[in-house]
C-alpha positions in Angstrom: -20.7 -7.4 21.5 -18.7 -8.0 17.9 -15.3 -10.3 18.1 -12.3 -8.3 16.3 -11.7 -11.3 13.7 -14.6 -10.4 12.3 -13.7 -6.9 11.2 -10.9 -8.2 9.6 -11.7 -8.6 6.1 -12.7 -4.6 6.5 -9.5 -3.5 7.3 -7.6 -4.7 4.3 -9.3 -2.5 1.5 -8.8 0.0 4.1 -5.2 -0.7 4.0 -5.4 -0.4 0.2 -7.2 3.2 0.8 -3.9 4.1 2.9 -1.3 3.4 0.2 -3.5 5.2 -2.6 -4.1 8.2 -0.4 -0.2 8.7 0.8 0.4 8.4 -3.5 -1.8 10.7 -4.5 -0.7 13.2 -1.3 3.0 12.8 -3.1 2.8 12.8 -6.7 1.8 15.6 -9.5 -0.7 13.2 -11.2 -3.1 11.9 -8.2 -5.5 10.5 -11.4 -2.6 8.2 -12.1 -2.5 6.0 -8.9 -4.0 3.1 -9.1 -3.6 -0.2 -5.9 -4.4 -3.5 -6.9 -4.2 -6.0 -4.1 -3.1 -10.0 -4.9 -3.9 -11.6 -2.0 -1.8 -15.0 -1.3 -2.5 -17.8 1.6 0.9 -16.2 3.7 1.5 -12.4 1.9 -0.9 -9.9 0.7 0.9 -7.7 -1.7 0.0 -4.4 -3.3 0.7 -3.3 -6.4 1.0 0.5 -6.7 1.4 2.2 -9.9 1.6 5.9 -10.8 2.0 8.1 -14.1 5.3 7.6 -15.6 6.9 10.7 -14.3 5.4 10.3 -10.4 7.6 7.2 -9.7 10.4 9.3 -8.6 8.3 10.9 -6.1 6.9 7.5 -4.6 10.1 5.8 -4.5 12.0 9.0 -2.9 15.7 9.3 -2.7 17.7 6.5 -2.0 14.5 4.4 -1.5 13.1 6.5 1.5 9.9 7.1 0.8 8.8 3.4 -0.4 10.8 2.4 2.9 8.7 4.5 4.8 5.6 3.3 2.9 6.4 -0.2 4.0 7.1 0.4 7.1 3.3 1.4 7.4 2.2 -1.5 5.7 4.4 -3.8 8.4 2.6 -2.3 11.5 -0.9 -2.7 10.1 -0.2 -5.9 8.9 0.9 -7.0 12.1 -2.6 -6.1 13.2 -3.9 -8.0 10.7 -1.9 -11.0 11.5 -0.9 -10.8 7.7 2.1 -9.9 5.9 1.8 -7.1 3.7 3.9 -5.6 0.8 4.3 -3.2 -1.4 5.6 -3.3 -4.7 6.0 -0.6 -7.0 5.6 -1.4 -10.8 7.0 0.7 -13.8 4.8 0.5 -16.8 
């Protein structure tokens, strides 16, 4: 039986894919969604870029949508024993 730690590297791309799928579901231009991973020793930063017209849809009113995505990332990060944050980038 494989230990749970052997699965950790496979889960990080799944988190990246999760953020990309959530963003694609929210925007009008799903082809413009890009997620890049920047790994640090204690923090993994996911950088999300969208089509300029869709930026507001990903952020939401008063940042509620972005906060919800960050909450999901926080919960997933606990399982990985790693801190995962989201940065939404403008062009």
